[in-house]
TIRO-2110 file (N, C-alpha, C; in Angstrom, 1 decimal):
// TIRO-2110
55.8, 45.5, 72.8, N, 1, A
56.9, 46.0, 72.0, CA, 1, A
57.8, 46.9, 72.8, C, 1, A
59.1, 46.7, 72.6, N, 2, A
60.1, 47.4, 73.4, CA, 2, A
60.2, 48.8, 72.9, C, 2, A
60.1, 49.8, 73.9, N, 3, A
60.2, 51.2, 73.5, CA, 3, A
61.6, 51.6, 73.2, C, 3, A
61.8, 52.5, 72.3, N, 4, A
63.1, 52.9, 71.9, CA, 4, A
63.2, 54.4, 72.2, C, 4, A
64.2, 54.8, 73.0, N, 5, A
64.5, 56.2, 73.3, CA, 5, A
65.2, 56.9, 72.2, C, 5, A
64.7, 57.9, 71.7, N, 6, A
65.3, 58.6, 70.6, CA, 6, A
66.1, 59.8, 71.1, C, 6, A
67.2, 60.0, 70.5, N, 7, A
68.0, 61.2, 70.9, CA, 7, A
67.2, 62.5, 70.3, C, 7, A
67.2, 63.5, 71.0, N, 8, A
66.6, 64.8, 70.5, CA, 8, A
67.3, 65.2, 69.3, C, 8, A
66.5, 65.7, 68.3, N, 9, A
67.1, 66.2, 67.1, CA, 9, A
67.9, 67.4, 67.3, C, 9, A
69.1, 67.4, 66.7, N, 10, A
70.0, 68.6, 66.9, CA, 10, A
69.4, 69.8, 66.1, C, 10, A
69.6, 70.9, 66.8, N, 11, A
69.2, 72.2, 66.2, CA, 11, A
70.2, 72.4, 65.0, C, 11, A
69.6, 73.0, 63.9, N, 12, A
70.4, 73.3, 62.7, CA, 12, A
71.6, 74.1, 63.1, C, 12, A
71.5, 75.0, 64.1, N, 13, A
72.6, 75.9, 64.4, CA, 13, A
73.8, 75.1, 65.0, C, 13, A
73.5, 73.9, 65.5, N, 14, A
74.6, 73.1, 66.1, CA, 14, A
75.6, 72.7, 65.1, C, 14, A
75.2, 72.7, 63.8, N, 15, A
76.2, 72.3, 62.7, CA, 15, A
76.9, 73.5, 62.1, C, 15, A
76.6, 74.7, 62.5, N, 16, A
77.2, 75.9, 62.0, CA, 16, A
78.5, 76.1, 62.7, C, 16, A
79.5, 76.7, 62.0, N, 17, A
80.7, 77.1, 62.7, CA, 17, A
80.4, 78.2, 63.7, C, 17, A
81.3, 78.3, 64.8, N, 18, A
81.0, 79.2, 65.9, CA, 18, A
80.8, 80.6, 65.4, C, 18, A
81.6, 81.0, 64.3, N, 19, A
81.5, 82.4, 63.8, CA, 19, A
80.2, 82.7, 63.2, C, 19, A
79.3, 81.7, 62.9, N, 20, A
78.1, 81.9, 62.2, CA, 20, A
76.9, 81.7, 63.2, C, 20, A
77.1, 81.4, 64.4, N, 21, A
76.0, 81.1, 65.3, CA, 21, A
75.4, 82.3, 66.0, C, 21, A
75.9, 83.5, 65.7, N, 22, A
75.4, 84.7, 66.4, CA, 22, A
76.1, 84.9, 67.7, C, 22, A
75.8, 86.1, 68.3, N, 23, A
76.5, 86.5, 69.5, CA, 23, A
76.2, 85.6, 70.7, C, 23, A
77.1, 85.5, 71.5, N, 24, A
76.9, 84.8, 72.8, CA, 24, A
76.6, 85.9, 73.9, C, 24, A
75.6, 85.6, 74.7, N, 25, A
75.2, 86.6, 75.7, CA, 25, A
75.5, 86.0, 77.1, C, 25, A
76.3, 86.7, 77.9, N, 26, A
76.7, 86.2, 79.2, CA, 26, A
75.8, 86.9, 80.2, C, 26, A
75.3, 86.2, 81.2, N, 27, A
74.5, 86.8, 82.2, CA, 27, A
75.3, 88.0, 82.9, C, 27, A
74.6, 89.1, 83.1, N, 28, A
75.2, 90.3, 83.7, CA, 28, A
75.1, 90.0, 85.2, C, 28, A
76.2, 90.3, 85.9, N, 29, A
76.2, 90.2, 87.4, CA, 29, A
75.8, 91.4, 88.1, C, 29, A
75.9, 92.6, 87.4, N, 30, A
75.5, 93.8, 88.1, CA, 30, A
75.2, 94.9, 87.1, C, 30, A
74.0, 94.9, 86.5, N, 31, A
73.6, 95.9, 85.6, CA, 31, A
74.1, 95.8, 84.2, C, 31, A
73.6, 96.5, 83.3, N, 32, A
74.0, 96.4, 81.9, CA, 32, A
74.9, 97.5, 81.5, C, 32, A
75.1, 98.5, 82.3, N, 33, A
76.0, 99.6, 82.0, CA, 33, A
77.4, 99.4, 82.7, C, 33, A
78.4, 100.0, 82.1, N, 34, A
79.7, 100.0, 82.8, CA, 34, A
79.6, 100.6, 84.2, C, 34, A
80.4, 100.1, 85.1, N, 35, A
80.4, 100.6, 86.4, CA, 35, A
81.8, 100.3, 87.0, C, 35, A
82.1, 101.0, 88.1, N, 36, A
83.4, 100.8, 88.8, CA, 36, A
83.2, 99.7, 89.8, C, 36, A
84.2, 98.8, 90.0, N, 37, A
84.2, 97.8, 91.0, CA, 37, A
85.6, 97.8, 91.7, C, 37, A
85.6, 97.4, 92.9, N, 38, A
86.9, 97.2, 93.6, CA, 38, A
87.3, 95.8, 93.5, C, 38, A
88.6, 95.6, 93.1, N, 39, A
89.2, 94.3, 93.0, CA, 39, A
90.2, 94.1, 94.1, C, 39, A
89.9, 93.1, 94.9, N, 40, A
90.9, 92.8, 96.0, CA, 40, A
92.0, 92.0, 95.4, C, 40, A
93.3, 92.4, 95.7, N, 41, A
94.5, 91.8, 95.1, CA, 41, A
95.5, 91.5, 96.1, C, 41, A
96.6, 90.8, 95.7, N, 42, A
97.7, 90.6, 96.6, CA, 42, A
98.4, 91.9, 96.9, C, 42, A
98.6, 92.2, 98.2, N, 43, A
99.3, 93.4, 98.6, CA, 43, A
100.7, 93.4, 98.0, C, 43, A
101.2, 94.6, 97.6, N, 44, A
102.5, 94.8, 97.0, CA, 44, A
102.6, 94.3, 95.6, C, 44, A
101.5, 93.9, 95.0, N, 45, A
101.5, 93.5, 93.6, CA, 45, A
100.5, 94.3, 92.8, C, 45, A
100.0, 95.4, 93.4, N, 46, A
99.0, 96.2, 92.7, CA, 46, A
99.5, 96.7, 91.4, C, 46, A
100.7, 97.3, 91.3, N, 47, A
101.1, 97.8, 90.0, CA, 47, A
101.3, 96.8, 88.9, C, 47, A
101.8, 95.6, 89.3, N, 48, A
101.9, 94.5, 88.3, CA, 48, A
100.5, 94.1, 87.8, C, 48, A
99.5, 94.0, 88.7, N, 49, A
98.2, 93.6, 88.3, CA, 49, A
97.5, 94.6, 87.4, C, 49, A
97.7, 95.9, 87.7, N, 50, A
97.2, 97.0, 86.8, CA, 50, A
97.8, 96.8, 85.4, C, 50, A
99.1, 96.5, 85.3, N, 51, A
99.7, 96.3, 84.0, CA, 51, A
99.1, 95.1, 83.3, C, 51, A
98.9, 94.0, 84.0, N, 52, A
98.3, 92.8, 83.4, CA, 52, A
96.8, 93.1, 82.9, C, 52, A
96.1, 93.8, 83.7, N, 53, A
94.7, 94.2, 83.3, CA, 53, A
94.7, 95.1, 82.1, C, 53, A
95.6, 96.0, 82.0, N, 54, A
95.7, 96.9, 80.8, CA, 54, A
96.0, 96.1, 79.6, C, 54, A
96.8, 95.0, 79.7, N, 55, A
97.2, 94.2, 78.6, CA, 55, A
95.9, 93.4, 78.1, C, 55, A
94.9, 93.3, 79.0, N, 56, A
93.7, 92.6, 78.6, CA, 56, A
92.6, 93.7, 78.1, C, 56, A
93.1, 94.9, 78.0, N, 57, A
92.2, 96.0, 77.6, CA, 57, A
91.0, 96.2, 78.6, C, 57, A
91.3, 96.0, 79.9, N, 58, A
90.4, 96.3, 81.0, CA, 58, A
90.7, 97.7, 81.5, C, 58, A
89.7, 98.5, 81.5, N, 59, A
89.8, 99.9, 82.1, CA, 59, A
90.0, 99.7, 83.6, C, 59, A
91.1, 100.3, 84.1, N, 60, A
91.4, 100.2, 85.5, CA, 60, A
92.0, 101.4, 86.1, C, 60, A
92.1, 101.5, 87.4, N, 61, A
92.6, 102.7, 88.1, CA, 61, A
93.3, 102.3, 89.4, C, 61, A
94.5, 102.7, 89.6, N, 62, A
95.2, 102.5, 90.8, CA, 62, A
95.6, 103.8, 91.5, C, 62, A
94.9, 104.2, 92.5, N, 63, A
95.2, 105.5, 93.1, CA, 63, A
96.6, 105.4, 93.8, C, 63, A
97.5, 106.3, 93.6, N, 64, A
98.8, 106.3, 94.2, CA, 64, A
99.1, 107.6, 95.0, C, 64, A
99.9, 107.5, 96.0, N, 65, A
100.3, 108.6, 96.8, CA, 65, A
101.8, 108.6, 97.0, C, 65, A
102.4, 109.8, 97.2, N, 66, A
103.8, 109.9, 97.4, CA, 66, A
104.1, 109.8, 98.9, C, 66, A
105.2, 109.1, 99.2, N, 67, A
105.6, 109.1, 100.6, CA, 67, A
107.2, 108.9, 100.6, C, 67, A
107.8, 109.0, 101.8, N, 68, A
109.2, 108.8, 101.9, CA, 68, A
109.5, 107.3, 102.1, C, 68, A
110.5, 106.8, 101.3, N, 69, A
110.8, 105.4, 101.5, CA, 69, A
111.3, 105.1, 102.9, C, 69, A
111.2, 103.9, 103.4, N, 70, A
111.6, 103.6, 104.8, CA, 70, A
113.0, 102.9, 104.8, C, 70, A
113.7, 103.0, 103.7, N, 71, A
115.1, 102.4, 103.8, CA, 71, A
116.0, 103.3, 104.6, C, 71, A
116.9, 102.6, 105.4, N, 72, A
117.7, 103.4, 106.3, CA, 72, A
118.9, 104.0, 105.6, C, 72, A
119.4, 103.4, 104.5, N, 73, A
120.6, 103.9, 103.8, CA, 73, A
120.3, 105.2, 103.0, C, 73, A
119.1, 105.3, 102.5, N, 74, A
118.8, 106.6, 101.9, CA, 74, A
117.3, 106.8, 101.9, C, 74, A
116.9, 108.1, 101.8, N, 75, A
115.5, 108.4, 101.8, CA, 75, A
115.2, 109.1, 100.4, C, 75, A
114.1, 108.6, 99.9, N, 76, A
113.6, 109.2, 98.6, CA, 76, A
112.1, 109.1, 98.5, C, 76, A
111.6, 110.0, 97.7, N, 77, A
110.1, 110.0, 97.5, CA, 77, A
109.7, 108.8, 96.6, C, 77, A
108.7, 108.1, 97.0, N, 78, A
108.3, 106.9, 96.2, CA, 78, A
106.7, 107.0, 96.1, C, 78, A
106.2, 106.3, 95.1, N, 79, A
104.7, 106.3, 95.0, CA, 79, A
104.2, 104.9, 95.5, C, 79, A
103.2, 104.9, 96.3, N, 80, A
102.7, 103.6, 96.8, CA, 80, A
101.2, 103.7, 96.7, C, 80, A
100.5, 102.5, 96.6, N, 81, A
99.1, 102.5, 96.5, CA, 81, A
98.4, 103.2, 97.7, C, 81, A
97.4, 104.0, 97.4, N, 82, A
96.6, 104.7, 98.4, CA, 82, A
95.9, 103.7, 99.3, C, 82, A
95.3, 102.7, 98.7, N, 83, A
94.6, 101.6, 99.4, CA, 83, A
95.3, 100.3, 99.1, C, 83, A
96.3, 99.9, 99.9, N, 84, A
97.0, 98.7, 99.6, CA, 84, A
96.0, 97.5, 99.5, C, 84, A
96.2, 96.7, 98.5, N, 85, A
95.4, 95.5, 98.3, CA, 85, A
94.1, 95.7, 97.5, C, 85, A
94.0, 96.9, 96.9, N, 86, A
92.8, 97.2, 96.1, CA, 86, A
93.2, 97.9, 94.8, C, 86, A
92.6, 97.5, 93.7, N, 87, A
92.6, 98.3, 92.5, CA, 87, A
91.2, 98.4, 92.0, C, 87, A
90.9, 99.3, 91.1, N, 88, A
89.5, 99.5, 90.6, CA, 88, A
89.4, 99.2, 89.1, C, 88, A
88.3, 98.6, 88.7, N, 89, A
88.1, 98.2, 87.3, CA, 89, A
86.8, 98.8, 86.9, C, 89, A
86.7, 99.2, 85.6, N, 90, A
85.5, 99.8, 85.0, CA, 90, A
85.0, 99.0, 83.9, C, 90, A
83.9, 98.3, 84.1, N, 91, A
83.5, 97.3, 83.1, CA, 91, A
82.0, 97.0, 83.2, C, 91, A
81.4, 96.4, 82.2, N, 92, A
80.1, 95.7, 82.3, CA, 92, A
80.5, 94.3, 82.9, C, 92, A
80.1, 94.1, 84.1, N, 93, A
80.5, 92.8, 84.7, CA, 93, A
79.6, 91.7, 84.4, C, 93, A
79.9, 90.9, 83.4, N, 94, A
79.2, 89.6, 83.2, CA, 94, A
80.0, 88.5, 83.6, C, 94, A
79.5, 87.3, 83.4, N, 95, A
80.3, 86.1, 83.9, CA, 95, A
81.6, 85.9, 83.2, C, 95, A
81.6, 86.2, 81.9, N, 96, A
82.9, 86.1, 81.2, CA, 96, A
83.9, 87.0, 81.7, C, 96, A
83.6, 88.3, 81.8, N, 97, A
84.5, 89.4, 82.3, CA, 97, A
84.9, 89.1, 83.7, C, 97, A
84.0, 88.7, 84.5, N, 98, A
84.4, 88.4, 85.9, CA, 98, A
85.5, 87.3, 86.0, C, 98, A
85.3, 86.2, 85.2, N, 99, A
86.3, 85.1, 85.2, CA, 99, A
87.6, 85.6, 84.7, C, 99, A
87.5, 86.4, 83.6, N, 100, A
88.7, 86.9, 82.9, CA, 100, A
89.5, 87.7, 83.9, C, 100, A
88.9, 88.6, 84.6, N, 101, A
89.6, 89.5, 85.6, CA, 101, A
90.2, 88.6, 86.7, C, 101, A
89.4, 87.7, 87.2, N, 102, A
89.9, 86.9, 88.4, CA, 102, A
91.0, 85.9, 88.0, C, 102, A
91.1, 85.6, 86.7, N, 103, A
92.2, 84.8, 86.2, CA, 103, A
93.6, 85.6, 86.1, C, 103, A
93.5, 86.9, 86.3, N, 104, A
94.7, 87.7, 86.3, CA, 104, A
95.6, 87.3, 87.5, C, 104, A
96.9, 86.9, 87.3, N, 105, A
97.7, 86.6, 88.4, CA, 105, A
97.8, 87.7, 89.4, C, 105, A
97.5, 87.3, 90.7, N, 106, A
97.5, 88.3, 91.8, CA, 106, A
96.1, 88.8, 92.2, C, 106, A
95.1, 88.6, 91.3, N, 107, A
93.7, 89.0, 91.6, CA, 107, A
93.1, 88.0, 92.6, C, 107, A
92.4, 88.5, 93.5, N, 108, A
91.8, 87.6, 94.5, CA, 108, A
90.2, 87.5, 94.3, C, 108, A
89.6, 88.7, 94.4, N, 109, A
88.1, 88.7, 94.3, CA, 109, A
87.6, 90.1, 94.1, C, 109, A
86.4, 90.2, 93.4, N, 110, A
85.8, 91.5, 93.3, CA, 110, A
84.9, 91.7, 94.6, C, 110, A
85.0, 92.8, 95.2, N, 111, A
84.3, 93.1, 96.4, CA, 111, A
82.8, 93.0, 96.2, C, 111, A
82.1, 92.2, 97.1, N, 112, A
80.7, 92.0, 96.9, CA, 112, A
80.1, 91.8, 98.3, C, 112, A
78.7, 91.8, 98.2, N, 113, A
78.0, 91.4, 99.4, CA, 113, A
77.1, 90.2, 99.1, C, 113, A
76.1, 89.8, 99.9, N, 114, A
75.4, 88.6, 99.6, CA, 114, A
74.6, 88.7, 98.4, C, 114, A
74.4, 89.9, 97.8, N, 115, A
73.6, 90.0, 96.6, CA, 115, A
74.4, 90.0, 95.3, C, 115, A
75.7, 90.1, 95.5, N, 116, A
76.6, 90.1, 94.3, CA, 116, A
77.6, 91.2, 94.4, C, 116, A
78.4, 91.4, 93.3, N, 117, A
79.4, 92.5, 93.2, CA, 117, A
78.8, 93.8, 93.5, C, 117, A
79.6, 94.7, 94.2, N, 118, A
79.2, 96.0, 94.6, CA, 118, A
79.7, 97.1, 93.7, C, 118, A
78.8, 97.7, 92.8, N, 119, A
79.3, 98.8, 92.0, CA, 119, A
79.6, 100.0, 92.9, C, 119, A
80.6, 100.8, 92.5, N, 120, A
81.1, 102.0, 93.2, CA, 120, A
80.4, 103.2, 92.6, C, 120, A
79.8, 104.1, 93.3, N, 121, A
79.3, 105.3, 92.7, CA, 121, A
80.4, 106.0, 92.0, C, 121, A
80.1, 106.5, 90.8, N, 122, A
81.2, 107.0, 89.9, CA, 122, A
81.8, 108.3, 90.5, C, 122, A
80.9, 109.1, 91.3, N, 123, A
81.5, 110.3, 91.9, CA, 123, A
82.6, 110.0, 92.9, C, 123, A
82.6, 108.8, 93.5, N, 124, A
83.6, 108.5, 94.5, CA, 124, A
85.0, 108.3, 93.8, C, 124, A
85.0, 107.7, 92.6, N, 125, A
86.2, 107.6, 91.8, CA, 125, A
86.6, 109.0, 91.3, C, 125, A
85.7, 109.8, 90.8, N, 126, A
86.0, 111.2, 90.4, CA, 126, A
86.6, 112.0, 91.5, C, 126, A
86.1, 111.8, 92.7, N, 127, A
86.7, 112.5, 93.9, CA, 127, A
88.2, 112.1, 94.0, C, 127, A
88.5, 110.9, 94.0, N, 128, A
89.9, 110.4, 94.2, CA, 128, A
90.8, 111.0, 93.1, C, 128, A
90.3, 110.9, 91.8, N, 129, A
91.1, 111.4, 90.7, CA, 129, A
91.4, 112.9, 90.9, C, 129, A
90.3, 113.7, 91.2, N, 130, A
90.5, 115.1, 91.4, CA, 130, A
91.5, 115.4, 92.5, C, 130, A
91.3, 114.8, 93.6, N, 131, A
92.2, 115.1, 94.8, CA, 131, A
93.6, 114.7, 94.5, C, 131, A
93.8, 113.6, 93.9, N, 132, A
95.2, 113.1, 93.6, CA, 132, A
95.9, 114.0, 92.5, C, 132, A
95.1, 114.6, 91.6, N, 133, A
95.6, 115.5, 90.6, CA, 133, A
95.8, 116.9, 91.1, C, 133, A
95.2, 117.3, 92.2, N, 134, A
95.2, 118.7, 92.6, CA, 134, A
95.9, 119.0, 93.9, C, 134, A
96.2, 118.0, 94.7, N, 135, A
96.6, 118.3, 96.1, CA, 135, A
97.9, 117.5, 96.4, C, 135, A
98.7, 118.2, 97.3, N, 136, A
99.9, 117.5, 97.9, CA, 136, A
99.6, 117.2, 99.3, C, 136, A
98.5, 117.5, 99.9, N, 137, A
98.2, 117.4, 101.3, CA, 137, A
97.3, 116.2, 101.6, C, 137, A
97.2, 115.2, 100.7, N, 138, A
96.3, 114.1, 100.9, CA, 138, A
96.8, 113.2, 102.0, C, 138, A
95.9, 112.7, 102.8, N, 139, A
96.2, 111.9, 103.9, CA, 139, A
95.1, 110.8, 104.1, C, 139, A
95.5, 109.6, 104.5, N, 140, A
94.5, 108.6, 104.9, CA, 140, A
93.7, 109.1, 106.1, C, 140, A
92.5, 108.7, 106.1, N, 141, A
91.6, 109.2, 107.2, CA, 141, A
90.7, 108.0, 107.6, C, 141, A
90.4, 107.9, 108.9, N, 142, A
89.4, 106.9, 109.4, CA, 142, A
88.1, 107.0, 108.6, C, 142, A
87.6, 105.9, 108.3, N, 143, A
86.3, 105.8, 107.5, CA, 143, A
85.2, 106.5, 108.2, C, 143, A
84.5, 107.4, 107.6, N, 144, A
83.4, 108.2, 108.2, CA, 144, A
82.1, 107.8, 107.4, C, 144, A
81.0, 107.5, 108.2, N, 145, A
79.7, 107.3, 107.5, CA, 145, A
78.8, 108.5, 107.6, C, 145, A
79.0, 109.4, 108.6, N, 146, A
78.2, 110.5, 108.7, CA, 146, A
79.0, 111.8, 109.0, C, 146, A
78.4, 112.9, 108.7, N, 147, A
79.0, 114.2, 108.9, CA, 147, A
78.4, 115.3, 108.0, C, 147, A
79.0, 116.4, 108.0, N, 148, A
78.5, 117.6, 107.3, CA, 148, A
78.9, 117.4, 105.8, C, 148, A
77.9, 117.0, 105.0, N, 149, A
78.2, 116.8, 103.6, CA, 149, A
78.2, 118.1, 102.8, C, 149, A
79.3, 118.3, 102.0, N, 150, A
79.5, 119.5, 101.3, CA, 150, A
80.0, 119.2, 99.9, C, 150, A
79.9, 120.2, 99.0, N, 151, A
80.4, 120.1, 97.6, CA, 151, A
81.4, 121.3, 97.4, C, 151, A
82.5, 121.0, 96.9, N, 152, A
83.5, 122.1, 96.6, CA, 152, A
83.1, 122.8, 95.3, C, 152, A
83.0, 124.1, 95.4, N, 153, A
82.4, 124.9, 94.3, CA, 153, A
83.4, 125.8, 93.6, C, 153, A
84.7, 125.8, 94.1, N, 154, A
85.7, 126.6, 93.4, CA, 154, A
87.1, 126.0, 93.8, C, 154, A
88.1, 126.4, 93.0, N, 155, A
89.4, 125.9, 93.3, CA, 155, A
89.8, 124.6, 92.7, C, 155, A
91.0, 124.1, 92.9, N, 156, A
91.4, 122.8, 92.3, CA, 156, A
90.6, 121.6, 92.6, C, 156, A
89.8, 121.7, 93.7, N, 157, A
89.0, 120.5, 94.1, CA, 157, A
87.6, 120.7, 93.7, C, 157, A
87.3, 121.6, 92.8, N, 158, A
85.9, 121.9, 92.4, CA, 158, A
85.2, 120.7, 91.9, C, 158, A
84.0, 120.4, 92.4, N, 159, A
83.2, 119.3, 92.1, CA, 159, A
83.3, 118.1, 93.0, C, 159, A
84.3, 118.1, 93.9, N, 160, A
84.4, 117.0, 94.9, CA, 160, A
83.2, 117.1, 95.9, C, 160, A
82.7, 116.0, 96.3, N, 161, A
81.7, 115.9, 97.3, CA, 161, A
82.2, 115.0, 98.5, C, 161, A
82.1, 115.5, 99.7, N, 162, A
82.6, 114.7, 100.8, CA, 162, A
82.1, 115.3, 102.1, C, 162, A
82.7, 114.9, 103.2, N, 163, A
82.4, 115.3, 104.5, CA, 163, A
83.4, 116.3, 105.0, C, 163, A
82.9, 117.4, 105.5, N, 164, A
83.8, 118.5, 106.0, CA, 164, A
84.1, 118.3, 107.5, C, 164, A
85.4, 118.3, 107.8, N, 165, A
85.9, 118.3, 109.2, CA, 165, A
86.6, 119.7, 109.4, C, 165, A
85.9, 120.5, 110.2, N, 166, A
86.4, 121.9, 110.4, CA, 166, A
87.5, 121.9, 111.5, C, 166, A
88.6, 122.7, 111.2, N, 167, A
89.7, 123.0, 112.1, CA, 167, A
89.4, 124.3, 112.7, C, 167, A
88.9, 125.2, 112.0, N, 168, A
88.6, 126.6, 112.4, CA, 168, A
87.5, 127.1, 111.5, C, 168, A
87.0, 128.4, 111.8, N, 169, A
86.0, 128.9, 110.9, CA, 169, A
86.3, 128.9, 109.4, C, 169, A
87.6, 129.0, 109.1, N, 170, A
87.9, 129.2, 107.7, CA, 170, A
88.7, 128.0, 107.1, C, 170, A
89.2, 127.1, 107.9, N, 171, A
90.0, 126.0, 107.4, CA, 171, A
89.4, 124.6, 107.9, C, 171, A
89.7, 123.6, 107.1, N, 172, A
89.2, 122.3, 107.4, CA, 172, A
89.8, 121.3, 106.5, C, 172, A
89.3, 120.1, 106.6, N, 173, A
89.7, 119.0, 105.7, CA, 173, A
88.5, 118.4, 105.0, C, 173, A
88.6, 118.1, 103.8, N, 174, A
87.5, 117.4, 103.0, CA, 174, A
87.8, 115.9, 103.1, C, 174, A
86.9, 115.1, 103.6, N, 175, A
87.0, 113.6, 103.7, CA, 175, A
86.2, 113.0, 102.6, C, 175, A
86.8, 112.2, 101.7, N, 176, A
86.1, 111.5, 100.7, CA, 176, A
86.2, 110.0, 100.9, C, 176, A
85.2, 109.3, 100.5, N, 177, A
85.1, 107.9, 100.9, CA, 177, A
85.0, 107.0, 99.7, C, 177, A
85.4, 105.7, 99.8, N, 178, A
85.0, 104.7, 98.9, CA, 178, A
84.3, 103.7, 99.8, C, 178, A
83.0, 103.7, 99.7, N, 179, A
82.1, 103.0, 100.7, CA, 179, A
82.3, 101.5, 100.7, C, 179, A
82.4, 100.9, 99.5, N, 180, A
82.4, 99.4, 99.4, CA, 180, A
83.6, 98.8, 100.1, C, 180, A
84.7, 99.6, 100.2, N, 181, A
85.9, 99.0, 100.9, CA, 181, A
86.1, 99.7, 102.2, C, 181, A
85.2, 100.7, 102.6, N, 182, A
85.3, 101.4, 103.8, CA, 182, A
86.6, 102.0, 104.1, C, 182, A
87.0, 102.8, 103.1, N, 183, A
88.3, 103.6, 103.2, CA, 183, A
88.0, 105.1, 102.9, C, 183, A
88.8, 105.9, 103.5, N, 184, A
88.6, 107.4, 103.3, CA, 184, A
90.0, 108.0, 103.2, C, 184, A
90.0, 109.2, 102.5, N, 185, A
91.2, 110.0, 102.5, CA, 185, A
90.7, 111.5, 102.7, C, 185, A
91.6, 112.3, 103.2, N, 186, A
91.2, 113.7, 103.4, CA, 186, A
92.3, 114.7, 102.8, C, 186, A
91.8, 115.9, 102.6, N, 187, A
92.7, 116.9, 102.0, CA, 187, A
92.3, 118.3, 102.6, C, 187, A
93.4, 119.1, 102.8, N, 188, A
93.1, 120.5, 103.3, CA, 188, A
92.4, 121.3, 102.3, C, 188, A
91.5, 122.2, 102.8, N, 189, A
90.8, 123.1, 101.9, CA, 189, A
90.3, 124.3, 102.7, C, 189, A
89.9, 125.4, 101.9, N, 190, A
89.4, 126.6, 102.5, CA, 190, A
87.9, 126.4, 102.6, C, 190, A
87.3, 126.5, 103.9, N, 191, A
85.9, 126.3, 104.1, CA, 191, A
85.1, 127.2, 103.2, C, 191, A
85.6, 128.4, 102.8, N, 192, A
84.8, 129.3, 102.0, CA, 192, A
84.6, 128.7, 100.6, C, 192, A
85.3, 127.7, 100.2, N, 193, A
85.2, 127.1, 98.9, CA, 193, A
84.1, 126.0, 98.8, C, 193, A
83.4, 125.8, 99.9, N, 194, A
82.4, 124.7, 99.9, CA, 194, A
81.0, 125.2, 100.1, C, 194, A
80.0, 124.4, 99.8, N, 195, A
78.6, 124.7, 100.1, CA, 195, A
77.9, 123.4, 100.5, C, 195, A
76.9, 123.6, 101.3, N, 196, A
76.2, 122.3, 101.8, CA, 196, A
75.7, 121.5, 100.6, C, 196, A
75.7, 120.2, 100.7, N, 197, A
75.2, 119.3, 99.6, CA, 197, A
74.4, 118.2, 100.2, C, 197, A
73.5, 117.7, 99.4, N, 198, A
72.7, 116.5, 99.8, CA, 198, A
73.6, 115.3, 99.6, C, 198, A
73.7, 114.3, 100.5, N, 199, A
74.5, 113.1, 100.2, CA, 199, A
74.0, 112.5, 98.9, C, 199, A
75.0, 112.1, 98.1, N, 200, A
74.6, 111.5, 96.8, CA, 200, A
74.3, 110.0, 97.0, C, 200, A
73.2, 109.6, 96.4, N, 201, A
72.8, 108.2, 96.5, CA, 201, A
73.4, 107.4, 95.4, C, 201, A
73.7, 106.1, 95.8, N, 202, A
74.4, 105.2, 94.8, CA, 202, A
73.7, 105.1, 93.5, C, 202, A
72.4, 104.9, 93.6, N, 203, A
71.6, 104.6, 92.3, CA, 203, A
71.5, 105.8, 91.4, C, 203, A
71.9, 107.0, 91.9, N, 204, A
71.9, 108.1, 91.0, CA, 204, A
73.3, 108.5, 90.4, C, 204, A
74.3, 107.7, 90.9, N, 205, A
75.7, 108.2, 90.5, CA, 205, A
76.4, 107.1, 89.8, C, 205, A
75.8, 105.9, 89.5, N, 206, A
76.6, 104.9, 88.8, CA, 206, A
76.7, 105.3, 87.3, C, 206, A
77.8, 104.9, 86.7, N, 207, A
78.0, 105.2, 85.3, CA, 207, A
77.2, 104.3, 84.5, C, 207, A
END
C-alpha cells in the first residue's frame, strides 16, 4: 500500500486574527532592561538621525559642544557633535528594535563585539550630560584606560566619576570616558572637589 504523507494539523491559533494571538516575543540581544548603546552613523548626519529616531519614539542622546565655525567670511559659534559619527540610544534591544533602529536613514550599526551589542554603563552617559550642562571648558581628550579614579563630591560636576589629570596641587582636569567607542573628554576642576573612588564596573552600572 502506498503511504500518504499528511500535512501537520494547523494549530487553532493559526486561524485567529493577529490581534487575538497574544503578544509576540522577540529575542533579546542584550539583557531584559533598558540600556544605552552607541549607534554608529554617517558623519555630518547626526542631528538628522536623532530627529528621525525621536519620530520613532526611540530615546536617544546626541552630545553637542560649541566651537567656532571655520568659514572664512565670518566666524560664529556653532554646535557640533562631541563624537562625530556616533549617537546614543536607550532601549531594550531585541531583534525588532535593532532592525527598526538600523532601518533609520543614515544609521550604520550598533557598536558590538563578538558576543553582541555592547551596553554602555549608565554612569558614563550621566557624566557626559552633567559636564555638558555645567561646563564651558570641555575638551576632547585622548582615550585613557588607567589613572587616578576620582568622584566629584561638590560643585556643578557633583557625581561625575572619571580619571584625574593634575596640573598643580589644586587644579586639574577630570577625564571621562565612553569605553565602547574609546572616546574621552575632559573638563577643568578644582582638585579639592574630588575624592578617591573605586572604578565602577559595567555590570553594576547598567540601567
